[in-house]
N, C-alpha and C positions, 0 to 999 in steps of 0.2 A: 524602494526597489530591493536589491539583494546585495548587501555589502560583501558577503562572503563568496558570492558566485564567481567573481573574477579572480579571487585569491585561490579558490579551491579547484576551479575548472577553467579550461581555455574558453574564450568567447566563441560562440558559433560563427562559422565562416560562411562561405557561399551555400546556396541551397543544395548544390551537388555534393559539397563536402558534408553537409548536415545529413542528407538522405543516403548517401552512398559511401561516405568516408569511413575510416577506421578509428577516428578519434571520438571519445565521449565528450560532447560539448552540449550539455543539457540546456534547454531553453526554459528557464524559470519564468513563471508568469509575473505580472505586476506585483503580486503578493509575495514573490520570492519562492514560490512552491512549484513542484511538479507533482502530478498524480501518480500514486503507487498502487498497482493492482497486485494482490497477493493470492496465490493458489497453492494447493497441496501438490508437492512435487510428484508424488506417486499416483494419486487418483485424478489430478487435474481439477478437483473441486475448488470453486471460487470461495475464498475465505473472507476477504475483506478488501475494501478500498480505503486508502488513507492518503496522506500527503507527505512530501519530503522537502525540506529546505536543503541548501547546499551542504551544510554540516551533516545532516541526517544521511544524505546520499553518500557523502564521503566516508562516514563511519560505517555504513552498511558495506561498502566496497572493501574497506580496510579490515573490518572484523569478521565479515562473513555472517553477521547476524543482522536482523532487520531493525533499523532505527527509523523513526518517523518524526514529524513535527505535529504536535497536538495544537490544532487551531483553537480549541476551547480553552486549554490551559496556557497557550502561547509558550510552549516549552518543548525541548527535545525529549523524545520518548523512546526508550529502549524496550521494544515489545517483549513482554514476558519477564522483565526484570524483577517485578514484585510477585507475579503469579507463578513463575517457574515455566511459563509457556513460551520460552525463547523460540523465536523463529530463525532457524539456521538456513541460510540461503544455499540452495543447490544450484540454481541458475538464475541469472538476472539478464533481462533483455530490455532494450529501449525501443520505443516506437519510431516510426519513419521520420518524424520531425523532432524527436528527442525532447518532447514535453511530457512524456509519461514513461514510467518503468513498470516492468512486470517481474515480480519476484516469485520464483517457484521455491517453496520452502518445506522443511520438515518442522513440525511443531513439538516442542518439549512438553513435559508435564502431562496433563490429561488430553492434550491435543486440541484444546479450545483456542479460538482466536477472537471471539466476540466478548465484549465486556458484560454482556447479558448472561454469560455462562455457557454459551453454545459454541459448537465447532465453527460455524460460519455466521457471519453477520447477515447473510441472505437466507433467512429462515421463514419468510412469508412470500407467497406468490401473489401477484396482482392480476386478477382476471381481466381479460380484454373482451370487447364486443358490447359492453353496456355503457350506461351513462357514467361519465368520469366522476361526477359529484356523488354518485351513489355506490362507488366501488368499495367493496369490503375485502380486506386482506384474508388470505387463506394460509393457515400454518402449514409449513413443510419442514420436515427435519427439525422440529422445534424443541426436541428434548434437550434439557439443560444438562451439561456435563458437571456443573458445579454452580454454587450460588452466584448471583450477579455481583459485579464490582461497581462501587460508587453509584 
């Protein structure tokens, strides 16, 4: 489960408190994570979806910069720390049952958020109306701002 959850955040209370209360009581999943959706604060463009553990969420709140939990590296990740594309939080919201957060950010450096070198991780469209097994992705806003990382 999540050893740091109880230490860093109060436990969720009643459903009414969770949905209508004024306390942040995140509902971390069995893996100890909440989903984090990140968008550009000015344009509203969806930039990325990642995950946060209790420490990443606490550091984001305390520093005003986005921190995530890398599931592949199993490590805390300060977004932009090595690339210069620090995500500064303009506003953070929590969803109705507090198991997801939405970060509205400004991005430093060249403005990219995707490790492929693009502004957004969502650079391919999925057409609908055909056979699922034959679906081909359609590039959208696919220009790279810089070379890909890793």
